[in-house]
N, C-alpha and C positions, 0 to 999 in steps of 0.2 A: 754590827756588820758593817764594816764595811770595805770599798772595793780595795784596801792591805789585807783582808784576810781570802782574795782568792787566788787559792795555791794550787794550779792543777798538775795534773799528771805531766812528767816532762815531754810526753810524746804528745800532749795535747796540747804544745803550745805555739802549735804553727795555725797560723790563720786563716787561711782558706779549711785548713780540716774541723777545724771551730765553726766556721758559717757552714759547709757542706755538712755538718753530723750534725748539727743542732737543728739544720731542717728536713731532717733524711727522714724516710718512712719508719723508722727504725725506731727514730725518737718521737714521731707521732704515735706508735701505738704505744710507747713506755706511758705518754702523757694522758692517751685514752684509759689503759690501764690503773694509773695513778689517780684518775679523775673520778672513775668509778670505786676506787674505794673508800673515796672519800666519805659516802653511802650519804650522797646529798642529793635531792631530787632537784631534776633538772628542766625547766618548760619554755618552749619558746615562747616569744611574746612579739608581735608589730607595735610599734613605736612610733606615733603621730608626730613627727619630724617640722611641721610647717609646713604652709603652702602645698599640701597635695602630699607631701613627700612619706612615703612610707618606709622604714626602716627595721629591721629584723634583729633582736637580739635570745640570748638563753639567758634564763635567770637558776640560779644553785644554791639552794638553801640545806641544810641539812634535818631535817625534821624533829621538832622538838627544842631545837637551838635557839637560845636568844641570841640574836645577831648583834655581836661590837659594832657594828659600822657594814655599810653598801659600799663595792669597790666595783667601777666602772672600766671594764678591760677593753684597749683598745689594740686593734692589731695592725700590721702593717701591710706597707703595698703591696697588692694579689696575696694575701694571706686572707682568714677567715676566724668564726671564733671558734674553730674545727683548727685551726694549726697549733702544733704542738705547743709552742711555751704559752697559748691561750690556755691549754689543759692544765698543762702542767704550772700555772702561774694562779689557776682558778686552786687547783688543789693544796696550793700552800695556804694560799688566803683560808679556804675551808676551811683546814685543818687548825689555821690560828680564829677558829670565830668570826669571819665575815660571811655575809651574804655578797656575790659577786653576780652582775651583770655583762656577759660577754656580747659588745655590740658588733653587729657588721657595717661598714662603710656599704654603702649604696655599690651594688654591681658585684659585691665579693660573696662568697659562698654560695648556696643557692638561692641567689636573691637579685637576679638581674630582671625577672618579670615585673616588680613592685614599682617603679619608676620609668616612665620614658625618656628621660634625657638622661644624660651620660656622665657616667663619675667623673671627676676631678680635685685635683690637692685642695684645691682653695674652696671645697664646699664645707667651710669649717659651722657654717651659720645653723645648717641642717644638723648639725653634728651639737653642737650648745642647745638647739631646742629638744634634741634629743635626750641628752643629760639634764635636762630638767623635765622632762614627761617622764623617765625614769624615776629622780627625784620625787615627783610627784606620787607615782606609783605606787613605788616601795621606799616608803618613808622612817628608812633606816637612820640614822644619826650617829658617826658625823661618816659625809660621802665623802670616798676619795677618787681618784683617775688614776691608770700609770697604763702606759700606751709603748709600743715598741718600732724602735726604725719610725717609720712614716707617722704611724701610732701613736711615739712620744712625739710628735713633732703636733700635731693633733692634741694632744694631754695636755702639754706646754700652751699651746694658744688658746684648748679651753680653761689654762687656770687663768689665762690674760684676761679673758672675755667673764669668767666666771659674777664676780660682782656685778657688772654691770648688765647680766644676765638674771641676778635676782639668786644665783645659783650659790648656794651654801656649801662651799668646796672647802674639807680641810687639808687636804695636801694631793700633789703632783707627783707623781713617776715617771722618769722618762728611762728606756733602754736605748742605748748606740739612737737618739734622735735624729732625725732630718733638720740640720740648724740652717744651711746654705745648698738650697737645692743644683744652685748653678754651679757649683762648685762637688756636690755631692755626682752631678752628670756627666762632668767631668773625669770625675777620678773613676765613674765606673768604666766611661771610653775609654780612656790610658790604662786600666791597671788588667788585669787577671778576666780573660774575657768571658771567663764561665756564669759571673754575673750579671754582665748585659744581655749574654742569649739568653741566660735562666728568665730576665724580667720581659724581656720584646717575646721569647716563647707565650708567656702565661698572658700576658698582656693582648697581644694576637688571639689569643684563646675568647679572652673575655669579648673584647670587641666583636668577632664571629658571631658569639652569643647573643650578644647586645643588637646586632646586625638581624637575624633569624626570627626574631622574640619583636622587634618593631621595624620591621622594614620600611617602612612611606616615613618614620625619623629620621632614620641611618639609612640610606639608599646608595653608600659608597662602595666602591670596588674591591677587589682584592690587591688593585696596585694598591690603596694604601696599607694594607694588611702587609704590606710586603716591603714598608720602610724599616729603615734604621732608626733605635731608641730616639735618636733628637729630630730627625726629620717626623716621626710619626707623635712627637709628642708636639712640634709646631704646628702641625695638620690638626690634632684635633683642636687646640688654642684657637686655631683661624677657624675652623668652624664650630666650636662649640660653645666658647668662652668671647666675652666681651676686652678682653686685655690685649687683643690685637697683636702681641710682639709676645716670644717666649723669655725673653728681661722679664717683662712684666708678669708675667705668669708666674715666674719665678719668685720674685722679689714680693708676688701677694702673699704667699706662706711661706718665706724666710724669717727666721728667728736668731738670725745672726746680729752678731753685732751687741747693739744696746736696746732689742727690742724685747728684752726680758726684764729689762729694769727696771716697768713699771709693774712686777708681778708682787700682788698682794697675797696671794696663795700661797703657802709655803711648798717649795721644789727640790726636788731629789733626781740628781740625773747622773747615771751610769754609763760612761762610753768605756771604750779599750784604747789601747795607744796603738794598739795595731789592725784595725778595722779596716777592711780593705774596700769598703764601700764608700764612706764617709770619714773625708777626712777630720784626723784630730784635730789639726790647729787652729779651726774655727772654737773650739770651744776653750781653747787657752784666750780668745779674743776677747770670750762672752763678760759683759758690766750686767753682775748679778746682784740682786739685792741680799742683806745680811740673813734674810731668813730662807736663801736658794742654797743647795748645798750642788755642788760637782766633785765626781769621784771619777778619776779616770785610771783604769786596769792595766798593768804593761801586757796583759792576753786578754784572750776573749772574742777576737774575729767581728764578723759580724754580729750580733744579737746570739753568740753561741756559750762564750764562760760554762764551759760543760765541765765538767772534776775530775772524773775518769771512766773508765769501759761502762758503766752502768749507763752513761749519761745525766747522771747527777748532775744539775744547774744549779748555778752560786746566784744568776740574776733573777729568778723566781722568788728565792728564799730572800734574794737582797730587800724584795719589793713589799715582798708580806713582814719581814722583822721593819723594816722603816713605817709601814704603817701600821704594825702592833706598837711599834716603839710611839708615834705618835699618839696614838689612840691611849695608849697609859698617863702619857704625858697630860693629855685632856683628862 
């Protein structure tokens, strides 16, 4: 299965329709039903991510099944383990015989209370340590990782760091990953305003919740919450990180240009030509090793890749197919 196999219905070839329907409440209900139909047992787990950091995740496995491997799933910014694409991808992987662990990033889902410190996109170390702990606790081999949007960015950085962390990672899949955060910010600021408003609203809600839980550590007033995306990000960087400037912060988690050239782990990337959030031109400038594969579909929007009126998705099938094929080759 490749990007060339993605042929959505003609009425679904609008990028905004793809993006909006892909994260709609209706598709979340579809994901909930399909994950339930997979017949898996799902249990919550607290994961020690080092330095006192605790992250929460959900492990799903079909009773009586001997899993063919373990897949770690990573959601996008302001998503969670219960996002529609996380549930749908988990259901596809379970149907292919995999065990699945869906990990919440810090301050995502119902986890704001677990850590006093604020989430930001450069917190890759705790995600690497969490992945190592999940692999230790549930030693299914091989282990793979897949992520969407910012989760795709984390998946690629995890793949880069896996050998140095002693993590045996068989494959990494990324769907519409953030490559160059500075370019993504510019695209949201200049593009259809729906997206930047959506993320601003969700982030403000998350920040307000963090303040309510840890008022001594987060004593900011409502003026900060009224800032637009760029100044709010700069405020967060200056107050809660050591990067100092927005440029250094963005550069800290960029995987654009030649940064993925050092990959030792096989990687598959699926991108949409018409993604309204993440500019596609940065993908064509990527320097990738021979064992990395980039596929660009003409349609799909931002992490949509819907096929029909039933909201069946191509991306979750692509991930399951890619990881099953990798497993069969091994």
